[in-house]
All heavy atoms as atom14 arrays in JSON, in Angstrom:
{
  "sequence": "MPPAPSARRSRVVMVEPALTQLTELTANGTHRLVRAIVAIGVNPEPGTENLPALS",
  "atom14_mask": [
    [1, 1, 1, 1, 1, 1, 1, 1, 0, 0, 0, 0, 0, 0],
    [1, 1, 1, 1, 1, 1, 1, 0, 0, 0, 0, 0, 0, 0],
    [1, 1, 1, 1, 1, 1, 1, 0, 0, 0, 0, 0, 0, 0],
    [1, 1, 1, 1, 1, 0, 0, 0, 0, 0, 0, 0, 0, 0],
    [1, 1, 1, 1, 1, 1, 1, 0, 0, 0, 0, 0, 0, 0],
    [1, 1, 1, 1, 1, 1, 0, 0, 0, 0, 0, 0, 0, 0],
    [1, 1, 1, 1, 1, 0, 0, 0, 0, 0, 0, 0, 0, 0],
    [1, 1, 1, 1, 1, 1, 1, 1, 1, 1, 1, 0, 0, 0],
    [1, 1, 1, 1, 1, 1, 1, 1, 1, 1, 1, 0, 0, 0],
    [1, 1, 1, 1, 1, 1, 0, 0, 0, 0, 0, 0, 0, 0],
    [1, 1, 1, 1, 1, 1, 1, 1, 1, 1, 1, 0, 0, 0],
    [1, 1, 1, 1, 1, 1, 1, 0, 0, 0, 0, 0, 0, 0],
    [1, 1, 1, 1, 1, 1, 1, 0, 0, 0, 0, 0, 0, 0],
    [1, 1, 1, 1, 1, 1, 1, 1, 0, 0, 0, 0, 0, 0],
    [1, 1, 1, 1, 1, 1, 1, 0, 0, 0, 0, 0, 0, 0],
    [1, 1, 1, 1, 1, 1, 1, 1, 1, 0, 0, 0, 0, 0],
    [1, 1, 1, 1, 1, 1, 1, 0, 0, 0, 0, 0, 0, 0],
    [1, 1, 1, 1, 1, 0, 0, 0, 0, 0, 0, 0, 0, 0],
    [1, 1, 1, 1, 1, 1, 1, 1, 0, 0, 0, 0, 0, 0],
    [1, 1, 1, 1, 1, 1, 1, 0, 0, 0, 0, 0, 0, 0],
    [1, 1, 1, 1, 1, 1, 1, 1, 1, 0, 0, 0, 0, 0],
    [1, 1, 1, 1, 1, 1, 1, 1, 0, 0, 0, 0, 0, 0],
    [1, 1, 1, 1, 1, 1, 1, 0, 0, 0, 0, 0, 0, 0],
    [1, 1, 1, 1, 1, 1, 1, 1, 1, 0, 0, 0, 0, 0],
    [1, 1, 1, 1, 1, 1, 1, 1, 0, 0, 0, 0, 0, 0],
    [1, 1, 1, 1, 1, 1, 1, 0, 0, 0, 0, 0, 0, 0],
    [1, 1, 1, 1, 1, 0, 0, 0, 0, 0, 0, 0, 0, 0],
    [1, 1, 1, 1, 1, 1, 1, 1, 0, 0, 0, 0, 0, 0],
    [1, 1, 1, 1, 0, 0, 0, 0, 0, 0, 0, 0, 0, 0],
    [1, 1, 1, 1, 1, 1, 1, 0, 0, 0, 0, 0, 0, 0],
    [1, 1, 1, 1, 1, 1, 1, 1, 1, 1, 0, 0, 0, 0],
    [1, 1, 1, 1, 1, 1, 1, 1, 1, 1, 1, 0, 0, 0],
    [1, 1, 1, 1, 1, 1, 1, 1, 0, 0, 0, 0, 0, 0],
    [1, 1, 1, 1, 1, 1, 1, 0, 0, 0, 0, 0, 0, 0],
    [1, 1, 1, 1, 1, 1, 1, 1, 1, 1, 1, 0, 0, 0],
    [1, 1, 1, 1, 1, 0, 0, 0, 0, 0, 0, 0, 0, 0],
    [1, 1, 1, 1, 1, 1, 1, 1, 0, 0, 0, 0, 0, 0],
    [1, 1, 1, 1, 1, 1, 1, 0, 0, 0, 0, 0, 0, 0],
    [1, 1, 1, 1, 1, 0, 0, 0, 0, 0, 0, 0, 0, 0],
    [1, 1, 1, 1, 1, 1, 1, 1, 0, 0, 0, 0, 0, 0],
    [1, 1, 1, 1, 0, 0, 0, 0, 0, 0, 0, 0, 0, 0],
    [1, 1, 1, 1, 1, 1, 1, 0, 0, 0, 0, 0, 0, 0],
    [1, 1, 1, 1, 1, 1, 1, 1, 0, 0, 0, 0, 0, 0],
    [1, 1, 1, 1, 1, 1, 1, 0, 0, 0, 0, 0, 0, 0],
    [1, 1, 1, 1, 1, 1, 1, 1, 1, 0, 0, 0, 0, 0],
    [1, 1, 1, 1, 1, 1, 1, 0, 0, 0, 0, 0, 0, 0],
    [1, 1, 1, 1, 0, 0, 0, 0, 0, 0, 0, 0, 0, 0],
    [1, 1, 1, 1, 1, 1, 1, 0, 0, 0, 0, 0, 0, 0],
    [1, 1, 1, 1, 1, 1, 1, 1, 1, 0, 0, 0, 0, 0],
    [1, 1, 1, 1, 1, 1, 1, 1, 0, 0, 0, 0, 0, 0],
    [1, 1, 1, 1, 1, 1, 1, 1, 0, 0, 0, 0, 0, 0],
    [1, 1, 1, 1, 1, 1, 1, 0, 0, 0, 0, 0, 0, 0],
    [1, 1, 1, 1, 1, 0, 0, 0, 0, 0, 0, 0, 0, 0],
    [1, 1, 1, 1, 1, 1, 1, 1, 0, 0, 0, 0, 0, 0],
    [1, 1, 1, 1, 1, 1, 0, 0, 0, 0, 0, 0, 0, 0]
  ],
  "atom14_positions": [
    [[0.85, -1.16, 0.01], [0.02, -0.01, -0.04], [0.9, 1.24, 0.0], [1.85, 1.32, 0.82], [-0.93, 0.0, 1.23], [-1.74, 1.26, 1.23], [-3.19, 1.18, 2.09], [-3.62, 1.04, 3.46], [0.0, 0.0, 0.0], [0.0, 0.0, 0.0], [0.0, 0.0, 0.0], [0.0, 0.0, 0.0], [0.0, 0.0, 0.0], [0.0, 0.0, 0.0]],
    [[0.6, 2.21, -0.85], [1.43, 3.44, -0.94], [1.28, 4.24, 0.31], [0.23, 4.22, 1.01], [0.94, 4.19, -2.13], [-0.38, 3.62, -2.42], [-0.42, 2.29, -1.87], [0.0, 0.0, 0.0], [0.0, 0.0, 0.0], [0.0, 0.0, 0.0], [0.0, 0.0, 0.0], [0.0, 0.0, 0.0], [0.0, 0.0, 0.0], [0.0, 0.0, 0.0]],
    [[2.33, 4.99, 0.71], [2.22, 5.8, 1.93], [1.16, 6.96, 1.77], [0.91, 7.35, 0.63], [3.63, 6.46, 2.1], [4.17, 6.35, 0.69], [3.58, 5.22, 0.02], [0.0, 0.0, 0.0], [0.0, 0.0, 0.0], [0.0, 0.0, 0.0], [0.0, 0.0, 0.0], [0.0, 0.0, 0.0], [0.0, 0.0, 0.0], [0.0, 0.0, 0.0]],
    [[0.53, 7.32, 2.86], [-0.46, 8.36, 2.82], [0.23, 9.71, 2.45], [1.36, 9.94, 2.97], [-1.19, 8.44, 4.14], [0.0, 0.0, 0.0], [0.0, 0.0, 0.0], [0.0, 0.0, 0.0], [0.0, 0.0, 0.0], [0.0, 0.0, 0.0], [0.0, 0.0, 0.0], [0.0, 0.0, 0.0], [0.0, 0.0, 0.0], [0.0, 0.0, 0.0]],
    [[-0.46, 10.54, 1.69], [0.12, 11.85, 1.35], [0.26, 12.66, 2.67], [-0.52, 12.61, 3.54], [-0.8, 12.53, 0.41], [-1.93, 11.49, 0.13], [-1.73, 10.31, 1.05], [0.0, 0.0, 0.0], [0.0, 0.0, 0.0], [0.0, 0.0, 0.0], [0.0, 0.0, 0.0], [0.0, 0.0, 0.0], [0.0, 0.0, 0.0], [0.0, 0.0, 0.0]],
    [[1.42, 13.44, 2.76], [1.56, 14.29, 3.86], [0.68, 15.51, 3.83], [-0.01, 15.7, 2.77], [3.09, 14.75, 3.98], [3.33, 15.63, 2.9], [0.0, 0.0, 0.0], [0.0, 0.0, 0.0], [0.0, 0.0, 0.0], [0.0, 0.0, 0.0], [0.0, 0.0, 0.0], [0.0, 0.0, 0.0], [0.0, 0.0, 0.0], [0.0, 0.0, 0.0]],
    [[0.6, 16.3, 4.79], [-0.28, 17.41, 4.82], [0.13, 18.51, 3.85], [-0.66, 19.34, 3.41], [-0.31, 18.08, 6.22], [0.0, 0.0, 0.0], [0.0, 0.0, 0.0], [0.0, 0.0, 0.0], [0.0, 0.0, 0.0], [0.0, 0.0, 0.0], [0.0, 0.0, 0.0], [0.0, 0.0, 0.0], [0.0, 0.0, 0.0], [0.0, 0.0, 0.0]],
    [[1.4, 18.5, 3.42], [1.9, 19.55, 2.53], [1.81, 19.11, 1.03], [2.25, 19.85, 0.22], [3.27, 20.03, 2.89], [3.37, 20.7, 4.2], [4.58, 21.42, 4.51], [5.18, 22.22, 3.32], [4.84, 23.39, 3.07], [4.0, 24.09, 3.8], [5.55, 23.98, 2.01], [0.0, 0.0, 0.0], [0.0, 0.0, 0.0], [0.0, 0.0, 0.0]],
    [[1.43, 17.92, 0.83], [1.4, 17.42, -0.58], [-0.04, 17.16, -1.07], [-0.81, 16.55, -0.27], [2.27, 16.21, -0.71], [3.69, 16.49, -0.48], [4.59, 15.42, -1.11], [5.92, 15.72, -0.91], [6.76, 16.11, -1.94], [6.22, 16.18, -3.09], [7.96, 16.35, -1.71], [0.0, 0.0, 0.0], [0.0, 0.0, 0.0], [0.0, 0.0, 0.0]],
    [[-0.26, 17.45, -2.28], [-1.52, 17.14, -2.86], [-1.49, 15.84, -3.53], [-0.48, 15.36, -4.02], [-1.93, 18.26, -3.89], [-2.06, 19.47, -3.32], [0.0, 0.0, 0.0], [0.0, 0.0, 0.0], [0.0, 0.0, 0.0], [0.0, 0.0, 0.0], [0.0, 0.0, 0.0], [0.0, 0.0, 0.0], [0.0, 0.0, 0.0], [0.0, 0.0, 0.0]],
    [[-2.65, 15.19, -3.62], [-2.8, 13.9, -4.3], [-3.29, 14.22, -5.65], [-4.3, 14.89, -5.83], [-3.75, 12.96, -3.59], [-3.79, 11.62, -4.29], [-4.59, 10.68, -3.45], [-4.65, 9.4, -4.2], [-5.49, 8.47, -3.91], [-6.35, 8.64, -2.94], [-5.51, 7.35, -4.56], [0.0, 0.0, 0.0], [0.0, 0.0, 0.0], [0.0, 0.0, 0.0]],
    [[-2.56, 13.83, -6.7], [-2.92, 14.11, -8.12], [-3.35, 12.79, -8.77], [-2.65, 11.77, -8.71], [-1.7, 14.71, -8.81], [-2.0, 14.89, -10.31], [-1.23, 15.88, -8.14], [0.0, 0.0, 0.0], [0.0, 0.0, 0.0], [0.0, 0.0, 0.0], [0.0, 0.0, 0.0], [0.0, 0.0, 0.0], [0.0, 0.0, 0.0], [0.0, 0.0, 0.0]],
    [[-4.51, 12.86, -9.4], [-5.05, 11.67, -10.02], [-5.19, 12.06, -11.54], [-5.82, 13.07, -11.9], [-6.45, 11.25, -9.45], [-6.99, 10.08, -10.24], [-6.29, 10.9, -8.0], [0.0, 0.0, 0.0], [0.0, 0.0, 0.0], [0.0, 0.0, 0.0], [0.0, 0.0, 0.0], [0.0, 0.0, 0.0], [0.0, 0.0, 0.0], [0.0, 0.0, 0.0]],
    [[-4.59, 11.29, -12.42], [-4.72, 11.6, -13.83], [-5.95, 10.93, -14.43], [-6.17, 9.76, -14.12], [-3.47, 11.07, -14.59], [-2.19, 11.82, -14.19], [-2.18, 13.61, -14.52], [-1.99, 13.54, -16.19], [0.0, 0.0, 0.0], [0.0, 0.0, 0.0], [0.0, 0.0, 0.0], [0.0, 0.0, 0.0], [0.0, 0.0, 0.0], [0.0, 0.0, 0.0]],
    [[-6.71, 11.61, -15.22], [-7.88, 11.05, -15.86], [-7.6, 11.13, -17.4], [-6.73, 11.89, -17.86], [-9.1, 11.83, -15.48], [-9.51, 11.68, -14.07], [-9.07, 13.4, -15.83], [0.0, 0.0, 0.0], [0.0, 0.0, 0.0], [0.0, 0.0, 0.0], [0.0, 0.0, 0.0], [0.0, 0.0, 0.0], [0.0, 0.0, 0.0], [0.0, 0.0, 0.0]],
    [[-8.37, 10.4, -18.1], [-8.1, 10.25, -19.53], [-8.03, 11.57, -20.31], [-7.05, 11.77, -21.1], [-9.21, 9.31, -20.16], [-8.87, 8.89, -21.55], [-7.62, 8.09, -21.65], [-7.33, 7.26, -20.8], [-6.86, 8.23, -22.63], [0.0, 0.0, 0.0], [0.0, 0.0, 0.0], [0.0, 0.0, 0.0], [0.0, 0.0, 0.0], [0.0, 0.0, 0.0]],
    [[-8.96, 12.57, -20.05], [-8.83, 13.86, -20.79], [-7.5, 14.52, -20.49], [-6.87, 15.16, -21.36], [-10.02, 14.63, -20.33], [-11.05, 13.63, -19.93], [-10.18, 12.48, -19.36], [0.0, 0.0, 0.0], [0.0, 0.0, 0.0], [0.0, 0.0, 0.0], [0.0, 0.0, 0.0], [0.0, 0.0, 0.0], [0.0, 0.0, 0.0], [0.0, 0.0, 0.0]],
    [[-7.05, 14.44, -19.28], [-5.8, 15.05, -18.89], [-4.61, 14.43, -19.61], [-3.72, 15.12, -20.08], [-5.58, 15.01, -17.4], [0.0, 0.0, 0.0], [0.0, 0.0, 0.0], [0.0, 0.0, 0.0], [0.0, 0.0, 0.0], [0.0, 0.0, 0.0], [0.0, 0.0, 0.0], [0.0, 0.0, 0.0], [0.0, 0.0, 0.0], [0.0, 0.0, 0.0]],
    [[-4.62, 13.18, -19.72], [-3.54, 12.46, -20.39], [-3.54, 12.8, -21.89], [-2.41, 12.94, -22.44], [-3.78, 10.9, -20.26], [-3.53, 10.38, -18.85], [-3.94, 8.85, -18.84], [-2.12, 10.55, -18.39], [0.0, 0.0, 0.0], [0.0, 0.0, 0.0], [0.0, 0.0, 0.0], [0.0, 0.0, 0.0], [0.0, 0.0, 0.0], [0.0, 0.0, 0.0]],
    [[-4.69, 12.98, -22.48], [-4.72, 13.43, -23.93], [-4.14, 14.81, -24.06], [-3.37, 15.05, -24.96], [-6.19, 13.37, -24.42], [-6.68, 12.09, -24.22], [-6.33, 13.78, -25.86], [0.0, 0.0, 0.0], [0.0, 0.0, 0.0], [0.0, 0.0, 0.0], [0.0, 0.0, 0.0], [0.0, 0.0, 0.0], [0.0, 0.0, 0.0], [0.0, 0.0, 0.0]],
    [[-4.47, 15.68, -23.16], [-4.02, 17.05, -23.23], [-2.52, 17.05, -23.01], [-1.79, 17.88, -23.69], [-4.63, 17.93, -22.09], [-6.04, 18.25, -22.4], [-6.78, 18.98, -21.22], [-6.23, 19.06, -20.12], [-7.94, 19.57, -21.49], [0.0, 0.0, 0.0], [0.0, 0.0, 0.0], [0.0, 0.0, 0.0], [0.0, 0.0, 0.0], [0.0, 0.0, 0.0]],
    [[-1.93, 16.18, -22.11], [-0.47, 16.19, -21.91], [0.23, 15.74, -23.16], [1.33, 16.25, -23.47], [-0.19, 15.28, -20.74], [-0.43, 15.87, -19.39], [-0.14, 14.8, -18.31], [0.4, 17.11, -19.08], [0.0, 0.0, 0.0], [0.0, 0.0, 0.0], [0.0, 0.0, 0.0], [0.0, 0.0, 0.0], [0.0, 0.0, 0.0], [0.0, 0.0, 0.0]],
    [[-0.33, 14.82, -23.88], [0.34, 14.29, -25.08], [0.36, 15.37, -26.15], [1.22, 15.34, -27.11], [-0.27, 13.05, -25.64], [-1.68, 13.29, -25.99], [-0.19, 11.93, -24.61], [0.0, 0.0, 0.0], [0.0, 0.0, 0.0], [0.0, 0.0, 0.0], [0.0, 0.0, 0.0], [0.0, 0.0, 0.0], [0.0, 0.0, 0.0], [0.0, 0.0, 0.0]],
    [[-0.54, 16.33, -26.11], [-0.57, 17.43, -27.13], [0.13, 18.67, -26.78], [0.09, 19.57, -27.57], [-2.08, 17.7, -27.49], [-2.84, 16.51, -28.01], [-4.32, 16.73, -28.18], [-4.78, 17.79, -27.81], [-5.01, 15.8, -28.62], [0.0, 0.0, 0.0], [0.0, 0.0, 0.0], [0.0, 0.0, 0.0], [0.0, 0.0, 0.0], [0.0, 0.0, 0.0]],
    [[0.74, 18.69, -25.6], [1.4, 19.92, -25.22], [2.66, 20.18, -26.0], [3.47, 19.28, -26.35], [1.86, 19.8, -23.78], [0.92, 20.23, -22.66], [1.51, 19.99, -21.29], [0.51, 21.67, -22.72], [0.0, 0.0, 0.0], [0.0, 0.0, 0.0], [0.0, 0.0, 0.0], [0.0, 0.0, 0.0], [0.0, 0.0, 0.0], [0.0, 0.0, 0.0]],
    [[2.8, 21.42, -26.43], [4.02, 21.85, -27.19], [5.05, 22.24, -26.14], [4.79, 22.28, -24.95], [3.78, 23.09, -28.08], [3.34, 24.15, -27.2], [2.65, 22.78, -29.02], [0.0, 0.0, 0.0], [0.0, 0.0, 0.0], [0.0, 0.0, 0.0], [0.0, 0.0, 0.0], [0.0, 0.0, 0.0], [0.0, 0.0, 0.0], [0.0, 0.0, 0.0]],
    [[6.26, 22.52, -26.54], [7.32, 22.94, -25.6], [6.93, 24.26, -24.89], [7.16, 24.35, -23.73], [8.63, 23.14, -26.36], [0.0, 0.0, 0.0], [0.0, 0.0, 0.0], [0.0, 0.0, 0.0], [0.0, 0.0, 0.0], [0.0, 0.0, 0.0], [0.0, 0.0, 0.0], [0.0, 0.0, 0.0], [0.0, 0.0, 0.0], [0.0, 0.0, 0.0]],
    [[6.36, 25.17, -25.68], [5.89, 26.45, -25.14], [4.81, 26.18, -24.08], [4.76, 26.83, -23.01], [5.4, 27.37, -26.17], [5.1, 28.78, -25.63], [5.75, 29.23, -24.77], [4.08, 29.43, -26.29], [0.0, 0.0, 0.0], [0.0, 0.0, 0.0], [0.0, 0.0, 0.0], [0.0, 0.0, 0.0], [0.0, 0.0, 0.0], [0.0, 0.0, 0.0]],
    [[3.82, 25.35, -24.42], [2.78, 25.04, -23.51], [3.26, 24.36, -22.21], [2.8, 24.63, -21.16], [0.0, 0.0, 0.0], [0.0, 0.0, 0.0], [0.0, 0.0, 0.0], [0.0, 0.0, 0.0], [0.0, 0.0, 0.0], [0.0, 0.0, 0.0], [0.0, 0.0, 0.0], [0.0, 0.0, 0.0], [0.0, 0.0, 0.0], [0.0, 0.0, 0.0]],
    [[4.28, 23.52, -22.38], [4.88, 22.86, -21.17], [5.53, 23.93, -20.25], [5.38, 23.89, -19.03], [5.81, 21.83, -21.62], [5.22, 20.77, -22.45], [6.48, 21.11, -20.46], [0.0, 0.0, 0.0], [0.0, 0.0, 0.0], [0.0, 0.0, 0.0], [0.0, 0.0, 0.0], [0.0, 0.0, 0.0], [0.0, 0.0, 0.0], [0.0, 0.0, 0.0]],
    [[6.26, 24.79, -20.93], [6.99, 25.88, -20.16], [5.88, 26.74, -19.38], [6.12, 27.04, -18.23], [7.77, 26.78, -21.15], [8.46, 27.85, -20.45], [9.55, 27.73, -19.61], [8.19, 29.19, -20.47], [9.89, 28.87, -19.16], [9.09, 29.78, -19.65], [0.0, 0.0, 0.0], [0.0, 0.0, 0.0], [0.0, 0.0, 0.0], [0.0, 0.0, 0.0]],
    [[4.82, 27.05, -19.98], [3.83, 27.85, -19.37], [3.1, 27.16, -18.23], [2.86, 27.7, -17.13], [2.78, 28.36, -20.35], [3.38, 29.42, -21.28], [2.48, 29.71, -22.52], [1.18, 30.0, -22.14], [0.09, 29.83, -22.91], [0.34, 29.5, -24.19], [-1.11, 30.12, -22.52], [0.0, 0.0, 0.0], [0.0, 0.0, 0.0], [0.0, 0.0, 0.0]],
    [[2.86, 25.83, -18.45], [2.31, 24.98, -17.41], [3.17, 24.84, -16.17], [2.75, 24.97, -15.09], [2.01, 23.58, -17.99], [1.3, 22.59, -17.03], [0.0, 23.16, -16.45], [1.15, 21.28, -17.75], [0.0, 0.0, 0.0], [0.0, 0.0, 0.0], [0.0, 0.0, 0.0], [0.0, 0.0, 0.0], [0.0, 0.0, 0.0], [0.0, 0.0, 0.0]],
    [[4.53, 24.61, -16.42], [5.37, 24.52, -15.33], [5.53, 25.79, -14.48], [5.47, 25.82, -13.27], [6.81, 24.06, -15.83], [7.86, 24.24, -14.67], [6.79, 22.67, -16.28], [0.0, 0.0, 0.0], [0.0, 0.0, 0.0], [0.0, 0.0, 0.0], [0.0, 0.0, 0.0], [0.0, 0.0, 0.0], [0.0, 0.0, 0.0], [0.0, 0.0, 0.0]],
    [[5.53, 26.94, -15.2], [5.55, 28.24, -14.5], [4.31, 28.44, -13.64], [4.33, 28.94, -12.51], [5.7, 29.37, -15.44], [7.06, 29.45, -16.08], [7.26, 30.61, -16.97], [7.16, 31.82, -16.16], [7.36, 33.03, -16.53], [7.76, 33.23, -17.8], [7.24, 34.04, -15.78], [0.0, 0.0, 0.0], [0.0, 0.0, 0.0], [0.0, 0.0, 0.0]],
    [[3.12, 28.02, -14.14], [1.93, 28.2, -13.44], [1.93, 27.26, -12.16], [1.51, 27.66, -11.12], [0.67, 27.86, -14.33], [0.0, 0.0, 0.0], [0.0, 0.0, 0.0], [0.0, 0.0, 0.0], [0.0, 0.0, 0.0], [0.0, 0.0, 0.0], [0.0, 0.0, 0.0], [0.0, 0.0, 0.0], [0.0, 0.0, 0.0], [0.0, 0.0, 0.0]],
    [[2.32, 26.06, -12.35], [2.38, 25.1, -11.25], [3.32, 25.66, -10.12], [3.03, 25.61, -8.94], [2.84, 23.72, -11.66], [1.68, 23.17, -12.52], [3.18, 22.84, -10.5], [2.03, 21.88, -13.27], [0.0, 0.0, 0.0], [0.0, 0.0, 0.0], [0.0, 0.0, 0.0], [0.0, 0.0, 0.0], [0.0, 0.0, 0.0], [0.0, 0.0, 0.0]],
    [[4.48, 26.22, -10.59], [5.41, 26.71, -9.57], [4.86, 27.91, -8.87], [4.95, 28.03, -7.6], [6.73, 27.1, -10.24], [7.65, 27.9, -9.32], [7.49, 25.86, -10.8], [0.0, 0.0, 0.0], [0.0, 0.0, 0.0], [0.0, 0.0, 0.0], [0.0, 0.0, 0.0], [0.0, 0.0, 0.0], [0.0, 0.0, 0.0], [0.0, 0.0, 0.0]],
    [[4.14, 28.79, -9.56], [3.58, 30.0, -8.96], [2.48, 29.58, -7.89], [2.41, 30.12, -6.83], [2.94, 30.87, -9.99], [0.0, 0.0, 0.0], [0.0, 0.0, 0.0], [0.0, 0.0, 0.0], [0.0, 0.0, 0.0], [0.0, 0.0, 0.0], [0.0, 0.0, 0.0], [0.0, 0.0, 0.0], [0.0, 0.0, 0.0], [0.0, 0.0, 0.0]],
    [[1.71, 28.59, -8.25], [0.71, 28.11, -7.28], [1.3, 27.37, -6.09], [0.89, 27.57, -5.0], [-0.35, 27.09, -8.05], [-1.14, 27.86, -9.06], [-1.2, 26.39, -7.01], [-1.9, 26.99, -10.0], [0.0, 0.0, 0.0], [0.0, 0.0, 0.0], [0.0, 0.0, 0.0], [0.0, 0.0, 0.0], [0.0, 0.0, 0.0], [0.0, 0.0, 0.0]],
    [[2.4, 26.68, -6.32], [3.09, 26.04, -5.27], [3.67, 27.0, -4.29], [3.71, 26.76, -3.07], [0.0, 0.0, 0.0], [0.0, 0.0, 0.0], [0.0, 0.0, 0.0], [0.0, 0.0, 0.0], [0.0, 0.0, 0.0], [0.0, 0.0, 0.0], [0.0, 0.0, 0.0], [0.0, 0.0, 0.0], [0.0, 0.0, 0.0], [0.0, 0.0, 0.0]],
    [[4.2, 28.13, -4.8], [4.85, 29.13, -3.98], [3.78, 29.9, -3.09], [3.97, 30.14, -1.92], [5.68, 30.14, -4.81], [6.14, 31.34, -3.99], [6.91, 29.38, -5.42], [0.0, 0.0, 0.0], [0.0, 0.0, 0.0], [0.0, 0.0, 0.0], [0.0, 0.0, 0.0], [0.0, 0.0, 0.0], [0.0, 0.0, 0.0], [0.0, 0.0, 0.0]],
    [[2.7, 30.24, -3.78], [1.68, 31.03, -3.08], [0.3, 30.61, -3.64], [-0.11, 31.21, -4.66], [1.88, 32.52, -3.2], [0.98, 33.35, -2.35], [0.14, 32.82, -1.63], [1.16, 34.62, -2.38], [0.0, 0.0, 0.0], [0.0, 0.0, 0.0], [0.0, 0.0, 0.0], [0.0, 0.0, 0.0], [0.0, 0.0, 0.0], [0.0, 0.0, 0.0]],
    [[-0.39, 29.71, -2.97], [-1.68, 29.19, -3.56], [-2.88, 30.14, -3.28], [-3.95, 29.92, -3.86], [-1.9, 27.91, -2.87], [-1.16, 28.0, -1.64], [0.03, 28.88, -1.88], [0.0, 0.0, 0.0], [0.0, 0.0, 0.0], [0.0, 0.0, 0.0], [0.0, 0.0, 0.0], [0.0, 0.0, 0.0], [0.0, 0.0, 0.0], [0.0, 0.0, 0.0]],
    [[-2.69, 31.24, -2.58], [-3.85, 32.08, -2.29], [-4.31, 33.04, -3.34], [-5.44, 33.37, -3.5], [-3.59, 32.87, -0.94], [-3.38, 31.97, 0.24], [-4.66, 31.16, 0.48], [-5.73, 31.67, 0.42], [-4.48, 29.97, 0.95], [0.0, 0.0, 0.0], [0.0, 0.0, 0.0], [0.0, 0.0, 0.0], [0.0, 0.0, 0.0], [0.0, 0.0, 0.0]],
    [[-3.36, 33.67, -4.08], [-3.89, 34.66, -5.14], [-4.89, 34.13, -6.05], [-4.77, 32.95, -6.53], [-2.56, 35.08, -5.88], [-1.47, 34.82, -4.97], [-1.9, 33.53, -4.19], [0.0, 0.0, 0.0], [0.0, 0.0, 0.0], [0.0, 0.0, 0.0], [0.0, 0.0, 0.0], [0.0, 0.0, 0.0], [0.0, 0.0, 0.0], [0.0, 0.0, 0.0]],
    [[-5.84, 34.91, -6.36], [-6.88, 34.51, -7.31], [-8.04, 33.65, -6.7], [-8.97, 33.39, -7.41], [0.0, 0.0, 0.0], [0.0, 0.0, 0.0], [0.0, 0.0, 0.0], [0.0, 0.0, 0.0], [0.0, 0.0, 0.0], [0.0, 0.0, 0.0], [0.0, 0.0, 0.0], [0.0, 0.0, 0.0], [0.0, 0.0, 0.0], [0.0, 0.0, 0.0]],
    [[-7.92, 33.27, -5.44], [-9.01, 32.51, -4.82], [-10.07, 33.27, -4.13], [-11.16, 32.82, -3.8], [-8.39, 31.52, -3.79], [-7.76, 32.28, -2.76], [-7.4, 30.59, -4.38], [0.0, 0.0, 0.0], [0.0, 0.0, 0.0], [0.0, 0.0, 0.0], [0.0, 0.0, 0.0], [0.0, 0.0, 0.0], [0.0, 0.0, 0.0], [0.0, 0.0, 0.0]],
    [[-9.85, 34.61, -4.03], [-10.83, 35.43, -3.32], [-12.16, 35.58, -4.03], [-13.22, 35.8, -3.46], [-10.29, 36.83, -2.97], [-9.94, 37.7, -4.14], [-8.49, 37.41, -4.65], [-7.78, 36.58, -4.03], [-8.11, 37.94, -5.75], [0.0, 0.0, 0.0], [0.0, 0.0, 0.0], [0.0, 0.0, 0.0], [0.0, 0.0, 0.0], [0.0, 0.0, 0.0]],
    [[-12.23, 35.41, -5.33], [-13.42, 35.52, -6.1], [-14.16, 34.17, -6.42], [-15.11, 34.14, -7.06], [-13.12, 36.25, -7.4], [-12.78, 37.72, -7.1], [-13.2, 38.33, -6.17], [-11.95, 38.25, -7.99], [0.0, 0.0, 0.0], [0.0, 0.0, 0.0], [0.0, 0.0, 0.0], [0.0, 0.0, 0.0], [0.0, 0.0, 0.0], [0.0, 0.0, 0.0]],
    [[-13.51, 33.09, -5.94], [-14.13, 31.75, -6.22], [-15.27, 31.5, -5.28], [-15.32, 31.95, -4.12], [-13.13, 30.72, -6.0], [-11.9, 30.68, -6.96], [-10.91, 29.54, -6.54], [-12.35, 30.51, -8.39], [0.0, 0.0, 0.0], [0.0, 0.0, 0.0], [0.0, 0.0, 0.0], [0.0, 0.0, 0.0], [0.0, 0.0, 0.0], [0.0, 0.0, 0.0]],
    [[-16.37, 30.91, -5.81], [-17.5, 30.61, -4.91], [-17.07, 29.47, -3.96], [-16.21, 28.68, -4.21], [-18.58, 30.1, -5.93], [-17.76, 29.64, -7.15], [-16.56, 30.5, -7.16], [0.0, 0.0, 0.0], [0.0, 0.0, 0.0], [0.0, 0.0, 0.0], [0.0, 0.0, 0.0], [0.0, 0.0, 0.0], [0.0, 0.0, 0.0], [0.0, 0.0, 0.0]],
    [[-17.73, 29.51, -2.84], [-17.52, 28.48, -1.82], [-17.93, 27.18, -2.3], [-18.95, 26.96, -2.97], [-18.21, 28.91, -0.54], [0.0, 0.0, 0.0], [0.0, 0.0, 0.0], [0.0, 0.0, 0.0], [0.0, 0.0, 0.0], [0.0, 0.0, 0.0], [0.0, 0.0, 0.0], [0.0, 0.0, 0.0], [0.0, 0.0, 0.0], [0.0, 0.0, 0.0]],
    [[-17.21, 26.1, -1.89], [-17.54, 24.77, -2.24], [-18.68, 24.28, -1.31], [-18.61, 24.53, -0.13], [-16.39, 23.82, -2.22], [-15.23, 24.13, -3.15], [-14.09, 23.16, -2.84], [-15.72, 23.94, -4.57], [0.0, 0.0, 0.0], [0.0, 0.0, 0.0], [0.0, 0.0, 0.0], [0.0, 0.0, 0.0], [0.0, 0.0, 0.0], [0.0, 0.0, 0.0]],
    [[-19.63, 23.67, -1.86], [-20.75, 23.19, -0.97], [-20.57, 21.68, -0.63], [-19.87, 21.0, -1.17], [-22.08, 23.43, -1.58], [-22.2, 22.98, -2.88], [0.0, 0.0, 0.0], [0.0, 0.0, 0.0], [0.0, 0.0, 0.0], [0.0, 0.0, 0.0], [0.0, 0.0, 0.0], [0.0, 0.0, 0.0], [0.0, 0.0, 0.0], [0.0, 0.0, 0.0]]
  ]
}
């Protein structure tokens, strides 16, 4: 059984549409995606103030 994720790590589950999108990424798209992931990892709060509350 895999270890449980720690409090500081997210669990990522890949679904078929995501796998398809990944295979179609260009080098530029990959670079932009990595930059966005890093920005979210550094500070996940910006941009969340206008999101509706989850029910």
